[in-house]
NULUM-431902 format. One record per residue (C-alpha): residue in three letters; x, y, z. Coordinates in steps of 0.1 Angstrom, whole numbers, padded with zeros to 4 digits, always signed. Example, Ala and Ser with C-alpha at 12.3 -4.5 7.8 and 13.67 -1.06 7.14 Angstrom:
2
ALA+0123-0045+0078;SER+0137-0011+0071;
***
This chain:
298
MET+0096-0057+0327;LYS+0117-0035+0305;ASP+0105-0024+0271;ASP+0133-0042+0255;GLN+0125-0074+0272;ALA+0087-0072+0269;LEU+0069-0097+0247;TYR+0038-0090+0224;LEU+0014-0113+0208;GLY+0001-0105+0173;ILE-0027-0123+0156;ASP-0033-0121+0117;ILE-0065-0130+0105;GLY-0061-0139+0069;GLY-0081-0158+0042;GLY-0060-0189+0044;SER-0047-0189+0080;VAL-0048-0170+0113;ARG-0014-0168+0126;GLY+0000-0158+0158;VAL+0035-0146+0166;LEU+0051-0136+0199;ILE+0077-0108+0195;ASN+0097-0080+0213;ARG+0098-0044+0199;GLU+0131-0054+0179;GLY+0111-0079+0158;GLN+0129-0109+0174;LEU+0104-0140+0172;PHE+0100-0160+0205;ALA+0070-0182+0193;GLU+0047-0189+0164;ASN+0017-0208+0157;LYS-0013-0208+0134;ILE-0044-0224+0124;SER-0061-0229+0091;THR-0088-0207+0082;ASN-0126-0222+0076;ARG-0144-0197+0054;GLU-0177-0210+0068;TRP-0169-0204+0104;THR-0198-0189+0124;ASN-0193-0161+0150;SER-0189-0187+0177;GLU-0166-0212+0160;PHE-0143-0185+0149;LEU-0141-0170+0184;GLU-0133-0206+0198;GLU-0106-0213+0174;LEU-0091-0179+0182;ILE-0091-0185+0218;ARG-0075-0219+0214;LEU-0047-0204+0193;ILE-0040-0177+0218;GLU-0040-0203+0246;THR-0010-0221+0228;PHE+0012-0191+0239;GLN+0001-0191+0273;ASN+0034-0207+0287;HIS+0049-0175+0277;LYS+0045-0142+0295;PHE+0034-0113+0275;GLU+0022-0079+0277;SER-0006-0074+0255;ILE-0024-0088+0222;GLY-0027-0071+0188;ILE-0051-0084+0163;GLY-0054-0075+0126;THR-0083-0084+0105;PRO-0098-0074+0073;GLY-0127-0048+0078;PRO-0153-0032+0079;LEU-0148-0029+0117;SER-0149-0009+0148;ILE-0118-0006+0168;ASN-0133+0015+0197;GLU-0160-0010+0201;GLY-0139-0042+0194;ILE-0162-0054+0167;ILE-0157-0071+0134;HIS-0188-0060+0113;HIS-0182-0085+0086;SER-0156-0102+0064;ALA-0152-0110+0028;ASN-0130-0138+0036;LEU-0153-0152+0064;VAL-0185-0150+0049;ASN-0206-0159+0081;LEU-0193-0135+0104;VAL-0216-0107+0114;GLN-0210-0082+0144;VAL-0182-0102+0159;PRO-0177-0091+0194;ILE-0141-0102+0192;VAL-0123-0080+0217;SER-0150-0083+0247;THR-0151-0122+0243;LEU-0114-0124+0241;GLN-0109-0099+0273;LYS-0133-0125+0293;LYS-0106-0152+0289;PHE-0072-0133+0290;PRO-0060-0107+0313;GLN-0038-0089+0287;LYS-0050-0056+0269;ILE-0063-0065+0235;LEU-0060-0041+0206;LEU-0078-0044+0171;ASN-0072-0028+0138;ASN-0076-0034+0102;ASP-0050-0057+0085;ALA-0037-0033+0061;ASN-0032-0007+0090;CYS-0012-0036+0106;ALA+0007-0042+0076;ALA+0017-0006+0074;LEU+0028-0005+0112;GLY+0048-0038+0103;GLU+0067-0020+0077;TYR+0073+0010+0097;HIS+0090-0007+0126;PHE+0108-0037+0108;GLY+0107-0033+0073;LYS+0113-0009+0041;GLY+0094+0020+0060;LYS+0115+0020+0090;GLY+0124+0058+0097;SER+0100+0072+0071;GLN+0083+0103+0081;SER+0052+0097+0061;LEU+0047+0060+0049;LEU+0019+0047+0026;VAL+0018+0009+0025;LEU-0003-0008-0003;ALA-0013-0045+0005;LEU-0017-0061-0028;GLY-0035-0094-0023;THR-0067-0110-0026;GLY-0081-0074-0022;LEU-0063-0039-0022;GLY-0057-0025+0012;ALA-0037+0005+0023;GLY-0022+0020+0055;TRP-0006+0054+0062;VAL+0019+0060+0089;GLN+0028+0099+0098;ASN+0056+0106+0120;GLY+0052+0072+0138;ASN+0017+0076+0142;LEU-0009+0051+0124;PHE-0040+0071+0106;ASN-0070+0052+0119;GLY-0099+0072+0103;PHE-0131+0065+0118;ASN-0131+0032+0140;GLY-0100+0020+0118;ASN-0116+0021+0085;GLY-0093+0051+0071;PHE-0075+0049+0041;GLU-0096+0023+0022;LEU-0075+0030-0011;GLY-0090+0001-0029;HIS-0125+0015-0027;VAL-0116+0046-0043;THR-0136+0049-0077;VAL-0115+0051-0110;GLN-0143+0041-0133;MET-0177+0053-0130;ASN-0204+0024-0132;GLY-0173+0001-0138;ALA-0167-0035-0126;LEU-0187-0048-0095;CYS-0165-0047-0064;GLY-0170-0073-0035;CYS-0180-0042-0015;GLY-0211-0038-0035;GLN-0201-0006-0055;LYS-0191-0003-0089;GLY-0157+0008-0104;CYS-0135+0005-0072;VAL-0095+0000-0077;GLU-0098-0031-0062;SER-0122-0047-0089;TYR-0093-0042-0112;PHE-0061-0045-0094;SER-0062-0074-0068;ALA-0063-0111-0071;ARG-0100-0113-0071;GLY-0102-0085-0094;PHE-0080-0101-0121;LEU-0098-0134-0117;ASN-0134-0117-0121;ARG-0123-0095-0150;TYR-0106-0125-0169;LYS-0141-0143-0163;ASP-0160-0114-0176;HIS-0138-0114-0210;THR-0135-0154-0215;GLY-0162-0170-0192;VAL-0135-0188-0176;MET-0128-0186-0137;LEU-0092-0192-0134;ASP-0080-0211-0102;SER-0055-0185-0090;ALA-0038-0151-0096;LYS-0006-0173-0101;ILE-0023-0187-0132;PHE-0035-0153-0144;PHE+0003-0140-0141;GLU+0014-0169-0161;LYS-0010-0160-0189;VAL+0004-0125-0190;GLU+0041-0137-0191;LEU+0032-0159-0219;GLY+0017-0129-0239;GLU-0021-0139-0239;GLU-0037-0108-0253;ILE-0068-0109-0230;ALA-0046-0113-0198;GLU-0024-0085-0209;LYS-0052-0061-0213;ILE-0067-0069-0181;PHE-0034-0065-0163;SER-0027-0032-0183;GLU-0060-0017-0171;GLY-0053-0030-0135;LEU-0019-0013-0133;GLU-0035+0021-0146;ALA-0061+0017-0120;LEU-0033+0012-0091;ALA-0015+0042-0105;GLU-0045+0065-0103;SER-0051+0053-0065;ILE-0014+0061-0058;ARG-0017+0093-0074;ALA-0047+0102-0054;ALA-0029+0092-0024;VAL+0003+0111-0032;HIS-0015+0143-0040;LEU-0035+0141-0007;VAL-0009+0131+0018;ASN+0026+0135+0002;PRO+0044+0106+0014;ASP+0082+0103+0014;LYS+0080+0066+0008;ILE+0055+0040-0006;VAL+0058+0003+0000;LEU+0042-0026-0016;VAL+0035-0056+0000;GLY+0014-0088-0005;GLY+0014-0116-0026;LEU+0009-0099-0060;THR+0045-0085-0055;GLN+0058-0117-0066;SER+0050-0104-0101;TYR+0064-0069-0095;HIS+0090-0077-0124;LEU+0060-0073-0147;MET+0047-0041-0132;GLU+0077-0020-0123;LYS+0083-0003-0155;PRO+0046+0005-0168;LEU+0036+0014-0131;GLN+0065+0038-0128;ALA+0058+0053-0161;HIS+0021+0057-0153;LEU+0031+0074-0119;LYS+0057+0096-0134;ASN+0032+0108-0160;LYS+0003+0115-0137;ILE+0017+0128-0105;PHE+0031+0165-0098;PRO+0068+0162-0108;GLU+0078+0180-0074;LEU+0058+0150-0056;TYR+0069+0123-0078;ASN+0105+0135-0071;HIS+0099+0133-0035;PHE+0089+0098-0028;HIS+0105+0065-0031;LEU+0086+0035-0043;GLU+0099+0001-0030;VAL+0086-0035-0025;GLY+0084-0047+0011;GLY+0101-0079+0027;ASN+0084-0107+0039;ILE+0071-0089+0070;ALA+0042-0109+0084;GLY+0010-0092+0092;SER+0012-0108+0126;PHE+0044-0089+0132;GLY+0022-0056+0125;ALA-0004-0067+0147;ALA+0018-0071+0176;SER+0033-0037+0170;LEU-0003-0021+0176;CYS+0009-0028+0213;PHE+0039-0006+0213;
***
């Protein structure tokens, strides 16, 4: 089959759903399906549901399967070590299990890395020589694509910008350490910081941002601190790898109108002028993580 006719299956393992798409290299969608995520899945339950989802695409001919999942993981061994979203998963042999059921080659990678590939192939990052993608959602993920090549680091765990320390002995992060960027700028981070200040756990980041827009003092303070933490992580990345484009993706970008001006002001103040003037910061389109997972196969 010619490359422009070949189809690839991408699976994105998210906190709310596991979504599969069948696309070609141009990003044309041929089929899609999803299942709801159960936070309490055991290893076997999770793998059984994943197999059922993939089987729904079996009436199509496709070349290979790409899977994106939160880490930490091992892309060489095909193992998910554990997951913040699926709390009972431990050392899941995802690739070897699926390989016994399906003849197609299976590739595994971090979901933020997949987001970066998706933006590079289909989104705002198309054509960039050096592309940094930040996934602003439940946590804070990042991926870096240089000259079309994804930087994996060790076993797919590279470029964890969300776990760069911005405050020594600061707020507790979901990774178990203190002071990570993610503990200040992420949906989980905002909600936890709000609870620290008020004793109230809000139901969603949407409610938190509504409070920011209404001018609630505590919410504004938490948001401002989070933006500065985000700016520090971007500063670190820009000084390290000098990207020509930075693309923000994920659910929190729906509130970009609140963060655009203060974030740009922080970045202009913190980053070497030569590097600040070199890169372009944009908000990505609605490129699904499953598209990026499929592009692992290209």
